C-alpha positions in Angstrom: -3.3 11.4 10.8 -6.3 12.9 9.1 -7.1 12.6 5.4 -4.2 12.4 2.9 -3.7 15.6 1.0 -3.3 14.7 -2.6 -4.1 16.7 -5.7 -4.2 15.7 -9.4 -3.0 18.3 -11.9 -3.2 16.8 -15.4 -1.2 13.6 -15.3 0.7 14.6 -12.2 -0.2 13.5 -8.6 1.0 15.9 -6.0 1.2 14.7 -2.4 1.7 17.0 0.5 3.9 16.1 3.5 1.7 15.0 6.3 2.1 16.2 9.9 3.7 12.9 10.8 6.5 13.5 8.3 5.3 10.9 5.8 3.5 11.0 2.4 0.1 9.4 2.5 -2.4 8.8 -0.4 -5.9 7.5 -0.7 -6.5 4.7 -3.1 -8.3 1.4 -3.8 -7.3 -2.2 -4.1 -9.7 -4.2 -6.2 -12.3 -1.4 -5.5 -11.7 -1.5 -1.7 -10.7 1.9 -0.2 -7.2 2.0 1.3 -4.7 4.4 2.6 -1.0 4.1 1.5 2.2 5.3 2.9 4.5 6.3 0.0 7.9 4.7 0.3 10.1 5.5 -2.7 12.6 2.8 -1.6 10.1 0.0 -1.3 10.5 -3.1 -3.5 6.9 -4.3 -2.9 3.4 -2.9 -2.3 2.6 -4.2 1.2 -1.0 -4.5 2.5 -2.4 -5.4 5.9 -3.9 -8.9 6.2 -7.3 -7.3 6.8 -7.1 -5.2 3.6 -5.9 -8.2 1.6 -8.9 -10.2 2.8 -11.4 -7.4 2.1 -9.9 -7.0 -1.4 -10.4 -10.7 -2.1 -6.7 -11.5 -2.5 -5.8 -15.2 -2.2 -2.5 -15.9 -0.6 -0.5 -18.7 -2.1 1.2 -20.7 0.7 3.8 -21.9 -1.7 4.9 -18.3 -2.5 5.7 -16.9 1.0 8.4 -14.2 1.2 10.7 -13.1 4.0 11.0 -9.3 4.1 13.7 -7.4 5.9 12.3 -4.1 7.0 13.5 -1.2 9.2 11.3 -2.8 12.0 12.8 -6.3 11.6 12.2 -9.4 9.6 8.6 -10.4 8.7 6.9 -13.3 6.8 4.6 -12.1 4.0 2.2 -13.8 1.7 2.2 -13.1 -2.0 -0.7 -12.4 -4.3 -1.6 -10.5 -7.4 -3.8 -7.4 -7.4 -6.2 -7.0 -10.3 -6.5 -3.2 -9.8 -4.5 -0.8 -7.7 -5.6 2.9 -8.0 -4.4 6.1 -6.4 
């Protein structure tokens, strides 16, 4: 995929369309580097289990969610992020 192509102009973030037809940005979750796919129709910010662990996110087993995605239904843990930066 290569590095995301994003550019800040004042208070505007411009993101170029990647070769794969998606919009990707670099960011951090609680200071841990991450790469995000921009999905303007998403209801949640989804992270891989590995990234959530590296970012120190604690999953609450009493707050599980069932998400219906284009690729099917998945179980997801819920947590709160102290800092999300792009």
